[in-house]
C-alpha positions as CSV (number, residue, x, y, z in Angstrom):
1,M,67.3,-50.3,90.1
2,N,66.0,-49.9,86.5
3,R,66.9,-47.3,84.0
4,G,63.8,-45.2,84.8
5,V,64.8,-44.8,88.4
6,A,68.5,-44.4,88.1
7,V,68.7,-42.3,85.0
8,L,69.6,-38.6,85.2
9,L,69.4,-38.1,88.9
10,I,72.3,-35.7,88.3
11,L,71.8,-34.9,84.6
12,F,71.6,-31.2,84.8
13,S,74.8,-30.8,86.4
14,C,78.5,-28.3,84.1
15,G,83.3,-28.0,83.5
16,L,86.0,-28.7,81.1
17,A,87.2,-32.1,80.4
18,S,90.5,-33.2,81.8
19,A,93.5,-33.1,79.5
20,Q,93.5,-36.9,79.2
21,V,89.9,-37.0,77.8
22,P,89.1,-35.6,74.4
23,E,86.5,-32.8,74.3
24,P,83.1,-33.5,72.6
25,A,84.2,-31.2,69.7
26,T,86.6,-34.0,68.6
27,F,83.7,-36.2,67.7
28,D,83.5,-36.5,63.9
29,G,80.0,-37.9,63.6
30,A,81.2,-41.5,64.2
31,T,84.2,-41.7,66.4
32,W,85.3,-40.1,69.8
33,A,88.5,-41.1,71.6
34,G,88.8,-44.2,69.4
35,V,85.3,-45.3,70.2
36,T,83.3,-45.8,66.9
37,L,79.6,-45.7,67.6
38,G,77.8,-48.7,66.3
39,V,81.0,-50.7,66.0
40,T,83.2,-50.6,69.1
41,R,82.4,-53.3,71.7
42,D,82.3,-53.1,75.5
43,A,85.6,-55.0,75.8
44,D,87.3,-52.7,73.3
45,V,86.2,-49.6,75.2
46,K,87.7,-51.0,78.4
47,R,91.0,-51.7,76.6
48,M,91.2,-48.2,75.1
49,L,89.9,-46.0,77.9
50,P,89.9,-46.0,81.8
51,A,86.3,-47.4,81.9
52,G,84.4,-48.9,84.7
53,K,80.8,-49.6,85.8
54,G,78.4,-47.1,84.3
55,A,77.3,-44.1,86.4
56,I,74.0,-43.6,84.6
57,W,72.7,-47.1,84.2
58,P,74.1,-50.7,83.9
59,E,74.2,-50.7,80.1
60,A,76.9,-48.0,80.1
61,L,80.6,-47.6,80.9
62,K,81.8,-44.7,83.0
63,I,85.0,-43.1,81.7
64,R,87.2,-42.0,84.6
65,T,88.6,-38.5,84.3
66,D,90.7,-36.2,86.5
67,D,88.0,-33.6,86.4
68,P,85.6,-33.9,89.4
69,D,83.1,-31.7,87.7
70,L,82.7,-34.0,84.7
71,L,80.9,-37.3,84.2
72,I,81.3,-39.3,81.0
73,D,79.3,-42.5,80.1
74,V,79.6,-44.6,77.0
75,L,76.1,-45.8,76.4
76,L,75.9,-49.4,75.2
77,D,73.1,-51.4,73.6
78,G,73.2,-54.1,76.2
79,R,75.5,-55.8,78.8
80,G,78.6,-57.9,78.4
81,A,81.8,-57.8,76.5
82,D,80.0,-57.9,73.1
83,A,77.6,-55.0,73.8
84,I,78.1,-52.2,71.3
85,A,78.8,-48.5,72.1
86,Q,76.0,-46.4,70.6
87,A,76.4,-43.0,72.2
88,V,78.5,-40.9,74.6
89,L,77.1,-38.7,77.3
90,F,78.9,-35.9,79.0
91,R,77.4,-34.3,82.2
92,Y,78.9,-31.1,83.6
93,E,78.7,-29.8,87.1
94,I,79.7,-26.2,86.4
95,A,79.8,-25.2,82.7
96,G,79.9,-27.2,79.5
97,P,81.1,-26.1,76.0
98,K,79.5,-23.0,74.7
99,I,77.3,-23.2,71.6
100,E,79.3,-20.5,69.9
101,T,82.5,-22.4,70.3
102,L,81.1,-25.6,68.9
103,E,79.4,-23.7,66.1
104,E,82.8,-22.4,65.0
105,Q,84.5,-25.7,65.4
106,F,81.8,-27.7,63.5
107,G,81.0,-25.1,60.9
108,E,77.3,-25.6,61.5
109,R,74.6,-23.6,63.2
110,P,72.6,-25.7,65.7
111,V,68.8,-26.0,65.6
112,L,67.1,-25.4,68.9
113,W,64.5,-28.0,69.9
114,Y,61.9,-27.6,72.7
115,H,60.1,-30.4,74.5
116,N,56.3,-30.4,73.9
117,V,55.7,-30.3,77.7
118,R,58.2,-28.1,79.6
119,R,57.9,-27.5,83.3
120,E,61.1,-25.5,83.5
121,A,63.4,-23.6,81.2
122,W,65.4,-26.1,79.1
123,H,65.9,-27.0,75.5
124,L,68.2,-28.8,73.1
125,A,70.7,-27.4,70.7
126,V,71.3,-30.0,67.9
127,F,74.2,-30.1,65.5
128,A,72.5,-32.6,63.1
129,K,75.3,-33.0,60.6
130,R,77.7,-34.0,63.4
131,G,75.3,-35.9,65.6
132,V,75.9,-33.7,68.7
133,V,73.1,-32.7,71.0
134,L,73.6,-30.1,73.7
135,V,71.2,-30.1,76.7
136,M,70.7,-26.5,77.7
137,K,69.2,-25.3,81.0
138,G,68.2,-21.8,82.0
139,E,66.3,-19.0,80.5
140,D,66.2,-19.2,76.7
141,D,68.2,-16.0,76.3
142,N,71.0,-17.1,78.6
143,P,71.1,-20.9,78.9
144,R,74.1,-23.1,80.0
145,T,75.2,-26.4,78.6
146,R,74.5,-29.1,81.2
147,A,75.0,-32.2,79.1
148,V,76.3,-33.2,75.7
149,V,75.2,-36.4,73.8
150,L,77.3,-37.7,70.9
151,C,75.2,-40.0,68.7
152,L,74.8,-41.5,65.3
153,R,73.0,-39.0,63.1
154,E,70.4,-41.4,61.9
155,R,69.1,-41.8,65.5
156,L,68.2,-38.1,65.8
157,P,64.6,-38.4,64.4
158,L,63.7,-41.0,67.1
159,M,65.5,-39.1,69.8
160,L,63.7,-35.8,68.9
161,A,60.2,-37.3,68.9
162,G,58.2,-35.2,71.4
163,F,60.3,-32.1,70.6
164,S,59.5,-29.2,68.4
165,T,61.6,-26.4,66.8
166,K,58.9,-24.0,68.0
167,P,59.5,-22.7,71.5
168,T,56.9,-24.2,73.9
169,K,55.4,-22.4,76.9
170,I,56.7,-23.4,80.3
171,I,53.7,-24.8,82.2
172,E,53.6,-23.6,85.8
173,D,50.0,-24.3,86.9
174,D,48.6,-27.9,87.1
175,P,46.6,-28.2,83.9
176,G,44.5,-31.0,85.4
177,K,43.5,-29.4,88.7
178,N,39.9,-29.2,87.7
179,W,39.8,-32.4,85.6
180,N,37.4,-35.1,86.9
181,R,39.7,-37.9,85.6
182,V,37.0,-39.4,83.4
183,I,37.6,-40.6,79.8
184,S,34.4,-40.1,77.8
185,V,33.9,-42.3,74.8
186,G,31.1,-41.4,72.4
187,R,31.2,-44.0,69.6
188,F,33.2,-47.0,68.2
189,T,34.5,-47.9,64.8
190,W,34.4,-51.5,63.5
191,S,36.6,-53.4,61.1
192,F,36.0,-57.2,60.7
193,N,37.6,-59.7,58.4
194,P,35.8,-63.0,59.0
195,S,36.8,-66.2,57.2
196,R,33.1,-67.1,56.9
197,A,30.1,-65.1,55.9
198,F,28.8,-63.2,58.8
199,D,26.0,-60.5,59.1
200,W,27.9,-57.9,61.1
201,E,25.2,-55.3,61.0
202,S,22.7,-57.5,62.7
203,V,24.8,-57.6,65.9
204,R,25.9,-54.0,65.8
205,P,23.2,-52.8,68.3
206,D,24.1,-55.6,70.7
207,I,27.8,-54.8,70.4
208,E,27.1,-51.2,71.3
209,R,25.0,-52.2,74.3
210,E,27.8,-54.5,75.5
211,I,30.4,-51.7,75.1
212,A,28.1,-49.3,77.1
213,F,27.6,-52.0,79.8
214,K,31.4,-52.5,80.1
215,S,32.0,-48.7,80.2
216,T,30.2,-47.3,83.2
217,G,33.1,-45.8,85.0
218,P,34.6,-44.7,87.2
219,R,37.4,-43.8,84.8
220,V,35.9,-44.7,81.3
221,V,32.3,-44.0,80.4
222,F,30.4,-44.5,77.2
223,I,28.3,-41.5,76.5
224,R,27.0,-40.1,73.2
225,S,28.6,-36.7,73.7
226,G,32.0,-38.3,74.5
227,P,34.8,-37.1,72.1
228,N,36.8,-40.3,72.2
229,V,36.5,-43.5,70.0
230,Y,36.9,-47.2,70.6
231,E,38.6,-48.7,67.6
232,V,37.4,-52.3,67.3
233,S,38.7,-54.8,64.9
234,G,38.2,-58.5,64.5
235,S,39.0,-61.5,62.4
236,S,38.4,-65.2,62.2
237,T,40.8,-67.9,61.0
238,E,40.0,-71.5,60.1
239,G,42.2,-74.1,61.8
240,D,42.3,-77.9,62.5
241,S,40.8,-77.4,65.9
242,G,38.0,-75.1,64.7
243,L,37.5,-71.4,64.1
244,L,39.8,-68.9,65.9
245,V,38.0,-65.6,66.5
246,E,40.1,-62.6,67.7
247,V,38.9,-59.1,68.6
248,A,41.2,-56.1,69.3
249,V,40.1,-52.9,70.9
250,K,42.2,-49.7,71.0
251,L,41.4,-46.4,72.9
252,E,43.3,-43.2,72.8
253,A,42.4,-40.1,74.8
254,Q,43.9,-36.6,75.2
255,T,44.2,-35.6,78.9
256,P,45.4,-32.4,80.5
257,Y,48.7,-34.3,81.1
258,G,49.1,-35.6,77.5
259,L,47.9,-38.6,75.5
260,V,47.1,-41.9,77.1
261,S,46.3,-45.1,75.1
262,A,45.5,-48.7,75.7
263,T,45.0,-51.8,73.5
264,A,43.7,-55.3,74.3
265,T,42.8,-58.4,72.5
266,A,40.5,-61.3,73.3
267,T,40.4,-64.7,71.5
268,E,38.2,-67.8,71.4
269,M,38.3,-71.1,69.6
270,T,34.9,-72.1,68.5
271,K,33.1,-74.3,66.0
272,R,31.3,-71.4,64.4
273,L,31.1,-67.7,64.6
274,T,28.0,-66.6,66.4
275,A,26.7,-63.3,67.8
276,P,27.2,-64.3,71.5
277,V,30.9,-65.3,70.8
278,L,31.6,-62.0,69.0
279,I,29.8,-59.9,71.7
280,G,31.6,-61.7,74.5
281,L,35.0,-61.1,72.9
282,V,34.3,-57.4,72.4
283,G,33.1,-57.0,76.0
284,A,36.3,-58.8,77.3
285,A,38.6,-56.6,75.2
286,V,36.8,-53.4,76.2
287,S,37.0,-54.3,79.9
288,A,40.7,-54.9,79.6
289,V,41.2,-51.6,77.8
290,N,39.2,-49.7,80.4
291,S,41.1,-51.3,83.2
292,N,44.4,-50.3,81.6
293,M,43.2,-46.8,81.0
294,A,41.9,-46.5,84.6
295,R,45.4,-47.4,85.9
296,Q,47.0,-44.9,83.7
297,V,44.6,-42.1,84.6
298,N,44.9,-42.8,88.3
299,A,48.7,-42.6,88.0
300,L,48.8,-39.2,86.1
301,R,50.4,-36.5,88.1
302,F,51.6,-33.0,87.5
303,G,54.8,-33.7,89.4
304,E,57.8,-31.6,90.1
305,P,59.5,-29.8,87.1
306,E,62.6,-31.9,87.2
307,V,60.6,-35.1,87.0
308,H,59.2,-34.1,83.6
309,T,62.6,-33.1,82.4
310,R,64.2,-36.3,83.6
311,A,61.5,-38.4,81.8
312,A,62.1,-36.6,78.5
313,M,65.8,-36.9,78.8
314,E,65.6,-40.6,79.7
315,R,63.7,-41.3,76.5
316,L,66.1,-39.3,74.4
317,L,69.1,-41.3,75.8
318,L,67.3,-44.6,75.4
319,M,66.6,-43.8,71.8
320,S,70.2,-42.9,71.3
321,S,71.4,-46.4,72.4
322,L,68.8,-48.8,70.9
323,P,70.3,-52.2,70.2
324,D,69.5,-52.3,66.4
325,G,69.3,-48.6,65.7
326,P,66.2,-46.9,64.3
327,S,63.6,-49.2,62.7
């Protein structure tokens, strides 16, 4: 089972930690219960704490507690004895720590963050100076802590991508119920860096005809009134075996369910750069992009509210435990 399937099946779940396990409030921004994030290895965690196979995904260690209403996972950046602890996740079945209590203990007011697409009432309360993220569920005026993430502060920008400090509307009706699931492309941009002189403008009409020919639906169509744009780029490089010509095509489109994008490249080794070679490569890359977009569009679903929440939280946790930290 991969992370996407196993993650957070019981995320929104609240309790007080057992006396043997330190509370999240003991985290100083780097260390909790002797585990220093970014430093302590899998083997060291097992020596210091009653740790076993992760409950949330394989790249984690479950910390055993006496509290049946509490689950704790140390999130690792990989598997094996040398994997490094990068974050700690607390999940509560009944009730987690109150914001007011942590605010007093940390001496810091949290900032509330809201996911850009919310299907149910939930948000984050972030103590940025301490590296503590509370997952709150329930109406915004009376939420409860369902999970706490302890992380390295420098990871927060990546973790909070897709969130905003401005409250977002909870979407209840399917925004795509009247959408025909067609991506309309109205034009293309071109950037070409050939190693030999080439008259690009002379083949532009043929390129446009090839793009239109490859984009006749059912999911992507090339039509003058379309709001989306193919970004086409190309290059040619001299080599011992001849001339390597490469074309890349990128397409992004906003849908009722969010942004979808696809990129594809096509290459050919040839003796010289000709219009048929270039047109053929553009056509191949456009076809690959359109196929990718069609698969994505076909897979788009409104889904149940908890599905959206789990997906957002999965990404947040993955960003908290990246192998090499933020890049």
